[in-house]
N, C-alpha and C positions, 0 to 999 in steps of 0.2 A: 418536404424535399422541394427546393426551388428549381425550376427548370426554365430556360430560355432558349428558343431556337431561332436561328438566323439563317436567312437565305443568302448563299454565297453565288456561285454562277451556275446557271442552268439547273441541274439536278443535285448539286452539291449543297449540303446543309451543315451548320454547326450548332451543336447543342451544348449548352453550359448547364451542369447540374451540380447540386451541392447535397452532400450527405453528412448527417451528424456524426462526429467522431465517435460518440458513444456506441452507435450502432456497430461500427467496425470493431472497436474494442471488445464490446460484449461478445460478438461472434467469435473473435479470436480466443477469448478466455474459454468459452464453451468448447470450442474444438481442442484446445490444449488439455482441457479436463478430460475429455473423451479419450484423447490420445494417451494420456498418462495411465489410463486403466489397462492398456494393452501393450505399451511400449516396453522393450527389453534393453536394459543397459547394464554393463558390468558393474558388479558391486551392489546391485539392488535386486530384490525380488520382484517378479512381474506384478504390476499395479502398485508397487510401493516407491516408485521414483518421485521424489519431491517435485512439486510444481515449478519451483525456480530452476531446477535443473532441466526439466522438459522444456520450459520457456527459452532457456539459454540455448538449448541444442536445436529446438525446432520452431522457436518464435518467429524468425524472419520468413521461413518458407509458408508457415501457416498464415502469417499476416499477408503475404503476398497472394495466396490462394483466396483469402477473404476478400481482399481488395478487388480482385478480379471478378469473383462471383457477385459481390454486392453491387459493383459499379455496372457490371454487365446486366443484372437484373434491373437496376434502377434506369439504365438506358432504355432497355427494351419495353419496360413498363411505361416509361415517359413517351416513347415513340408511339406505342399503342394508343395511349390517351390522346396523342395529338393526331391520331389517325394517319401516320407516316408509314409508307410502305418502304421499308429499308432494304436496299440492294446491297448484298455482300456484308462483310463485317466492318464496323466503324473503327477508326483509329482514335483511341482514347488516350489522353495524357493528363497528369495532374497539373492543375493551375496554381502557381504560387500567389501568395498574398490573400488567402482565404480568411474569413473572419474566424475569431477563436471559437474552438469547439466544433468547426466544420472542415470537411475536405471538399474542395472544388475541382471539377474535371471538365475538360472539353472534349467532345466527341465530333470528329468530322467524318461525314458519311454521305452516301448518295441515296436518293429515293428512286424508285421505279417511276417511269414518265406516265403522264396522261396520254393515252393513245387516241389519236383522231382518225377515224376511218371515214373517208369520203363517200360519195355516191357510187356505189358499185354497178348501178345500172349504166353508168358512163364508161365502165371499165371494158376493155376489149380483149377477148380471149380467143386464140386460135386452137381449136380442138382437132386433133388428128385422128383418123381412123385407117384401119389396114384390114385387108381380107387375106385369109390363108388360101392361096391358089394351088391349083394341081402342080404348077411348076415349083412352088415352094416345097411341096411334098416330094417331088422328084428330086429336087436338089438335095434334100435331107436324106433320101434314100442313097444317093450317090456318096454322100459323106459317110454313111454307115457302111457302104461297100468298101470304101477306101480304108476305113478303120479295120477291116477284116480281110484285106487283101494279102495274098501269098506271093512269094517271088521264086522264080526259077532262073538258073544262070543261062545266059545266052551264049552262043558260039563265039569264039575269039575274034572272028571276022565280022561280027555284027556291030554296026555303028550306033552309039548311044543316042536315044531319042526320049522325048518327053514321057514321063511316066515311068521310066527305068529307075531302079535303084542302082547308084554307081558308088563303087568303093575305090577311093583314090588316095594317094600320097600327094601332098602339096607343100610348098614352102614359098612364102612371100617375102620380099626384101625391099626396103626403102633406103635409097642411097647406098646400097650394097650390104646393108645390115638387116638381119632377120629381126622382126619385131614380135613383141608378145602377142600370142594368139595367131601368129601368122603361119605356123607350121603344124601339120598333123599327118599321122600315118594310119592307114586303113580307115579313113574317114567315110562315112556313109551318108548319102542324101539322095532325095528323090528328084530327079531333074524335072524342071518345069513347075515345081511346087513353090518357088520363091524363097526356099530356105537359103539359098546363096545369093549374092549380088548378081545382077544381070550379066555383067561382063564375064563372071566366073561361069555361069550356065551357058552363055554363048560359046565360050571356049570348049566346054565339055561337050556340047551337043555335036555329034558326028565323029567323035573319037572312038577308037577300038581298044579293046583289052590289050595292054601291054605298050600302048603308045604314050609318048610323053610330048609335051609342048611347053613353050614359055609364051607368056602374053602380058600385056600391061593392064593394070586395073587402077582406076581412080576412085577412092573412097568418097562417098558423098560428104558434103559439108556438115550435114546433121547426122553423121553416122554415130552410133551409140559409143563406139570406142574412140574417146576424145584424143587419144594419142595419134590416131592415124586419120581421123577425119579431115577431109579435104586434101589428103596427100596421095601421091601416085606411087604405086608399088609394082614390082615385077614378080611375077608368079611362075614357078615351075610346077607343072601338073603331070602326074603319071597315073593312068587308069589301071586298076588292078583287077576289077571285076565289074561286069554289067549283068543285071538281073532283070528280067521281064516281070511286070506285075500282072497278076491274075485276079480279077475281081469276081466274088461270088455272084451267081445268078440271082435275079429277084425271083425268088420262088418260096415255097412252103418251108424249105430247109432253112433259108435266111430268116423267115419270120420266127421259126422254132428256136434258132440260135439266139435270137433277141428276146426270148421268153415271152412272146405275144401270146396271149390267152387263146385268141382265134388265129391258129398258126397257118394262115393263108395270106396270099398277096392282098386280098381285100381287107382282111384283119390287120395286116401290117399298115396298110395306107390309112386305115381308120384310126389306128393307135397313134400314128405319127401326127395325123391331123389334130387330135385331141390335145396332144402335147404341145404342138405349135401354137394352137388356139389359146391354151393356158399361158404360154410364154408371151405371145402377142398381147393378151389382155393386160399382163403384168407390166409390160414395157409401155403400152399405151397409157395405163393409168399413171405410171411414173412420169411419162413426158407431159401429160396433160395436167398433172398435179403441179409440176414445175411452172407451167404457163399460167395457171390459176394463182400460184403464190406470187409470181412476178406481178400480175395484174393487181392483186391484193396490196402488195407493197407499193405500188404506183399510186394508189389512192389512199395512202396512209401517211400520217405525219406524226413524228415523235422524236425525242432526244434519246440518245443511247447512254445508259450508265457505263462509265468507263470501266468500273470494276467487273461488270458482267462480261464486257468485251474481253478484258484481260484474262478472266476465268476461262472463257471459251478458247482464247489463243493457247492457254496452258493445256486444255484438253486435246486440241489439235497437235500440239507439239509432241505430247505424249504418244498420241495415236501414230504420228509420223515416225517416232523413234522405235515404237513397237513393230511397225511395218518393216523398217529398215533391218531390225534385229531378226525378224521372221525370214528375211531374204539373206541372212548370213553375214550381215555387216558387223564387223568387229567393234566392240565397245559402242554400240549404236545408242545405248541408253545415256552415255556420256557425251554424245555428239552435240556440238553447239549449232543450233539452227536459227537464222534470223527471224525474229517474230513478225516483221513486216510482211513476209510472203504468206502469212496466215490471217493478217488483219482483215482483209476485205471479206474472206470467207466467215471469219468470226463475227464481223458486224451484220452480215446478211443473216446468220443463224440467230443472233440475239434479237435483232429487229423483227424477224419472222416469228420467233417465239413469242415475243410481246404482242405483236398483232394478232396472231392466231388465238392467243389466250384471251384477248379482249373480244374478238369476234365470237368466240365459243361462249364466253360469259354472257355477252349481251343477247345472244340468240338461242341459248340452251342447246348448244350442239355436242355436248358431252356424249361419249360412247356408251350406248345402252347395253345391258347385259345380254339381250338377245342378239344384238349386232355383233358383239364379241363372239358369241357362241357360233353364229353363222360363218364369220370369218375363219375361225378355228376349223370348222367343218370343211370350208373351201381349201384351206391349206393342207388339210389331212387326206382329202379325197384322192390325191395322186399317188398315195403310198399303198403298199400292198395290204397293210393292216390299219385302216384309218382310226379305229377305236383306240388302238394303242397310241397312236400319235396324238389323238386328242386328249387322252390321259396324261400324256408327256407334257403338254401345254398347261393343263390345269394343275399339275403337280408342283409347278414353280411360279411364284407370284411375279418373278422378274420377266419370265417368258410372256405371261399373261399381260403384264404392263406393256411390253413391246407391241402386242396385238392391239391393245386399247389404244395405244398412241396411233397406230396405223389407221384404226376405224375412225378415230377423232379427225385425223387429216382428211380421210375421205368424206367425212360429214361436211368439213369446211369446204372441200373441193366442190361437192354437189351444191352447197348453198351458194357459193360464188357463181357457179355456172348457171344457177337458176335465175340469178340476178343480172349478170353481165350480158354484154353483147357478144354472142358466140358465133364465130365463122368456122364452119367445118372444112377440113382439107384431107383429102385421101392421099396417102403416100404409099409407095411400094413396100412389099414385105422386106426386100433386100435393103432398102434405106432405113427401115426401122431396126433391123437386126445389126446394121452397121454402126449404129450409134451406141455409145457407152451408156 
């Protein structure tokens, strides 16, 4: 088999390969004979259909299959011999003007790039740290108390204040016309919680049960409702009920209601601290990992295979459509989304994947079985029955592969941090938790 490989631009290559026609014809004949033994056709007993009839009915499709198989095998065999790392699937077309007795094909494809990783000791990484303070524990307890608050109706002459649950009717109009979502009856909200726009809360504050008022409201330019964003509306508001909130005391009863094993205030605080430390560790790892990957990319040089980027864009598109469908968007799977909004993310993912793979290969950073086991144990530790969770991970290769991927990324992160110029920065608990 004759093979010629040409370099086109950057990562693109063209391979010309020739196959003896006899190889194709021999394989077609063999497959047709095999088919003739089992094929069923009207007027013939099974296995007794004449070869010329089988060839007439199935010859084209069998020939097409053989061509695909043989050309594909020849291509990948030739690519392997030439030590070409093929990215994606080649585009193969038959070439006219082949010598007698031969079939000639041209395959255009991309190869994976050579990845050059520079001096990591010159890379700069900002590593953040955070402490779980007593104030953070107090704040979490307040959130838990609010989640368990009860409400009691206030007297009719009591003015609404922050923390009260208000039941109201309202109707908003723009240019005298009620707009979609601008009217509601018996609508409940907690005053001061930011559920409503500031002008709405300001108008409600101080009103009493049975009172009504009108007030203007300017929707922000970035308001999620595009039809009303940046527009001014007039609202009519009627208060129907005001209820005072009661938060449970911080005591053993609260700890018990939260299923804390040590149902004391001290036990509650210890349990919250452990959970917050686990969450902080996870968030710090994610943020520091991103900083490490940014530093790694800044020291790496490579071309991107277009086919890999396009494949990643396809994955992101499907993920976006699945997310829209989950949110209840009708016909989300058919929605046309512009590819360019995913291109930068796709290029980063492909670039990072290639760079990480090269760093792992060059420095033997693969995830070891004992590392995977330790990570599964850490993931399982926060559950009531850790052994059951561990068995759940080890019962599915896909789940275990996800853990292996995380451990590998952690290995890369630790390797880069050990090489790079690292500056540590302490940020507040609130700042860390506010980040996505």
